[in-house]
N, C-alpha and C positions, 0 to 999 in steps of 0.2 A: 591388524589394523580391526577392532572390534565391527562386528557384521550386525545392520539394522534390518533387518525381516526378511521373507523368504524369497527365495524369487524362481520365477517360469520363466518360460519363453515370454517377451513382449514382444509384440506390433508395435512397427514403428508408421502405421497410420498417422497423418496429420489430422488433428481434431479442429474444425474452424469452428468460432462461436464469436456472437458480438462484443465488439471492442469501440466504443467511442473515439475519438482524438482528437486533439485539441487543433486549432486552427490558429492558421498564423494572418495579422493584417499586415499587408504589404505597405511601406514609405510613400507616401505621396508628397508632388512639390516639385518645382522648378528650378537649377543652377543659376540662372539667372541673376538671382539676386541673394545669393548664399546668406548675408547674415539676415535681411529682413525677413525672408522666408523661415529661418529657424526661431526668430522672433514670431512672428504671425504662427505658425505651426505650436512653437509651443504656449504663447498663448491662450488657441484654442482650446490644445489638448488639457491645459490646467482648469480653463472654464469648464470647459465637459467633466472632468472629474470631478468642481465643487457640484456642478448641479448632481451628478451623480451617486455622488456623496451624500449629497442631504436627502434626494431622494430615499435613499436606502437607509438612512437612519428615520424620515418618517413614515416608511415601511414598517420598518422593526418597531417604532414608537407605538403605530396606529396597532399594530400585532400584538403589541404583548397589551396592549388598553383594552383590545376586543377579544381576547382569547385567554381562558387561564394557564397560568404557571405551571409547568410539571417539577417542583421542583419540593423538596423534603418537604415533611413536614415541623412547625416550630421546637425551636429547642423544648417550649414548655410541653409538647405533647406526647403523648405515651411512645417510645419507639426502643427500638432495641440499638440505636447507635450508630453512628455516621457511617460506617460499612455496610450495615442493615437496608439502612435508605441507600446508601446509591447501589447497591445491589436491587433493591426491589425498585427504583426508578429506572434502572436499567432494562427490567421483565415491563415497567407501567410502558416504557417507549416501545417496546415490540410487543402491544396488545396486539393478537390475531384479526383485531378488527382494521386495521392500518395493513397497506400493501406494502412488500419487504423495502421499497425504495424509500417510502415514507418511514418507517420503521429505521433505519437505517439515515435519515434526515433527522428526525427526531431525535435519536440517541446521541448523536454528534453533535447537535445543537444543546443538547441540555446536559451532557454530563460532559463531551469532548472538547469544550469548550471552545469550538469552531463559529467563526461569523455567517451570515446568512453568503457572504460571496464566497468565501473556502468551499460550505460545503456544496454552491452551485457547482464550482467549478471543479470538484472531485465530481460530481455529476455530469459534467458536461451539456450542462443548459445555463438559461438567463437565469439573472440574478432573481430578476420579479418572479419567475417562474417558480425560484426554489421558495423563495419568502411564500409564496402562493398555498405550495406543498408544506411548508412546516404549519402556517397559521389553520391550514385543514386537518391537518393529523391532530391538530388542539385538540380542534373542534370535536374530530370524529372520537377519541378519546373519551372526552369528557360525556357525548351521546351515548357512549356505550356504558356507561354508568361503572367505567373502571374505577378503583378502588386504592388507596397509597398501601397494598398490602400485595405479597409473592404470590402471583398464582398458582390454583390448585395442580396435586399431582397429575391430574388429566390433560393440563397444557401445557404443561413446563416444559416437556421435551421437545414439543412442536420448536417453541420461542426459545430455546436454548437453541436450536440451529443458528438462528436469525442473533442472537445475543453474540456468541461466537464470530460471526461474522464482522458484526460490528466493531466489537474489538481488534478485529484483523485489521482493519480499513481505518480505524484508529490510531493502532500503532506503526501501520505503513506510511499513514501521512506524517505521523512525528518520527520516523526514524529516515524518510526519503519526501520533503514536501515537496509539492508538486507545483508550487509556485515561489517567488520572493527572493530575497539576496543570502538567505541563512540555507543551507542544506536539511537542515535538521530542527524538530521542536521537540524538546525534553521532556516538556511537561504534557504533551500527549501520550509518548512511550510510557512516561513513569505512570499516568493515570490508567491505562489500558493493560499494563501489568499488576499494578494492583489492582483490578477488578477482576483479572484472572487468578488474583492468587484469592482473592472471595471465591469467584467461583468453585477454585478447587476445594477449598477449605469444605465448602456446602456440597460439592458433588464429587468424594475423590475416589467414585467409583466410573467414574464417566471417564473412558479413555484421550476421546476427543475433545475437553477439556483439558487434560494431563498434557494431552498432545499439543494446545496451543500455547500455553504459559510455557511447553518447553521451547519452541520457535521463538516467544519471546525472547526469553532468558537469553538462547545461545546466540539471537540477531544483533539482543542489545549487547553480548559483551565485547564485540567489534566496534561499540561506538566511537571510541576513544581514539583510534585509530584513524577512520574514515576521515577525517576532515587535515591538512594542515596546520601550522599554525596562522596563516592568512585565511583558515576558514574553505580553503580551495578542496575538493573532492579527490579520495584517494580511492582506488579502485583497490577490492578483495587483493587482487593478484601482487600489488605492490605495497599493500597494508605490512607494518611493522609489527609481530604477532607478539613482542614482547608486551605491546602495550593494551591486549585484549585483556580480559578480565576473566581470570582464571574461575575464579570461586562462582560466577555467573554461569560459566562452561561447564565447571563440574557437579552445577546443580541442575542445569539443563540435559547433560547426556546422563545423568543419574534417574531424572523423573522419564525421560522417554526409552532408556532402556527399560526401565522396569516396567512400564506402561506396555512397549511390547511385547516383553515376555507372559504377560501375562492377559493378553486379549488376544482374541482369535482371526477379528478384523483388523485392516486396515485402512482410516479414517486420513480424509487429505491432509488434517494436522498434522496426523503423528508422521504420514513420509514428509513433508517439509518439513519437520523438526528432526528427521534421519537426516534426511541431505546437508542442514547446519551444521548438524553433529559432526556428521562427517569431514566438513570444511573446517571446523574449529579443531577438532583432534588433530589434523593433522599440522606437525611441527614447522614446514616449511611448506612454501605451495608447491613445490616440485614433490611434495609426498602426497598431495593429495589422491585419493582412492576414486578417478574418474569412472572407471568402469561401474565401482558398486554406486557413484552416483548416477549415471545414465540408468542402471536397472531400475532405482527407486523413480527416478523421473517416466521412466516407461510406465511403471506403477499408479505414479502421480496421473497420468495424462489418462490411463482408464479411470480410476476413480473421482477425477473432476476433472474434465477433457477442456479443455481452453486456450485460448491463443497464448496467452503470457507462458502458459505451462508449455507448451509448446517451444515457445521462443525458450525460454530459460533452460530446455534439452537438448535446441540445435548447442548450445555451447558442450554440452556433455559430450554429444555427438561428435563435434568437432576434436574437443580434445583425445577423444578414445579413439575415430574413424578419422582423421581427418578435416580440416575446411572443405575441401571440396564437399564432401558431406553434409554437412550443415547447410552449406548454402543452394543444394539441393532442394532442405525443409523449407527455407527460407523463400525460395521462390514460391512455393504454393501457399504460405502464407498472404505476400503478395496482393493473393488477387480477393481480397476483400481492403475496398479501395480506401476503410477507414482503419483500418490497421497498416496499411503501406504508407500514411502519416503518422504513426505513432512512432517518436522518436528512438524508442529503447528499439524497433525493428533495425533503422538503421545503424543506432550502435553498434549495434552485434553483426550485421553486414559489414561494416567498416573495419570490427574487430578481426572477421574472419578471411577478410579478404586481403589483413595484413599479415594473419597469420601466413596465408597461399603467398606473399610476395608480390600483391597486386598493390603496389602503394598509389599510383594514380588513381585508381579506382578508389580502394581505402579513404583517402583523402576527399572524395567527393562526397561519398557516404557520412564520413565525420560530420563534413561541415552539412549536410543535409539534418542530421540527425541534431545539432546544433540549431540549427536554424527552428525545428521544430519542438522544442523542449522549451518550457516556462518557468524553470528551476534556472536562476544564473550561473550558482555551482556546477550545476553539471553541463550548461551551454559554454561558460570557460573552458571545463574538461574538454570536451568536443573538439570547441575551436586551436584549443593549445595541440589535441593527436594530430588535428588536420597539418596545422603551419608546421610542427615535427616532418612531416611526411615530402616536403615542396621539399 
């Protein structure tokens, strides 16, 4: 098994960070007149939806009329082609006059094809708030005198970090949609990969650009095996690895291997790509090199500490040292009340409790995770896991 990176002793301290969680609205009503109640509730909800959608459309129309569009120049203008236009627009959306959240939101709107409601959901803010943020971001870029061209070399490095983060978020939303009936959005992942390839062509010596592209390719390689014929979620451990795209795996492994051999520092995207490579190179799930994955997560937690990194490391801890050790770390994550309501934490807890042969507790945690998620495929999967433990 190929070894990715060089490992020293890694501390197991839990890193806590801010993470907003989606809220769930409880059902209202009375069973006295179930059919009449259902009709009433359905009518009210439909009316609310129509009003909300109409208001959203008015806001977006007003926004489009009141602020300049951040799109590429017309076809008859002097440009270097569609790819150069997209790359220039990407850097324009990450203008230093904008705050990082506004940079990300504007990029997702202009290049990612996400609607205002989808971006608001990703940021855990009301749709009206996000509409105002995007409108202000457009106005700020215009007032800053930004032009449709790549930033000077002196600014490019700083803005590149934001660009990479935006592409990372865009790919993640496409790979596992945060809400809705479909688990994946191929248009977003394809656009993120296309832009990442363009960045690497322009900046072939940047190790984190290479790391992000490798991570995307190694993750995208598993796409076809992630869902069943009915669109249901298939977790990594249960996927048919014959359906993985070996060409993408080979390309991703080649990129990350060459990158790690030629760089002295290990960035977050390189480390995540190395973890993905370890998973993808295992011919069977039982062949997965979990000690190496655990070591890589230890390095990643030092390079980019955060609750989701810790949550992923918990799984590796459980696979190497047993579920009880992983559950101890989860107890620390739950001290953050916002993290305590994130469905992934409860899903991991349920998995570890199932590994520890505690089915009753695992069933309750699966049910809790299903209640918190806003993705229908994830919800159905978690509910199915809970039902199977009865």
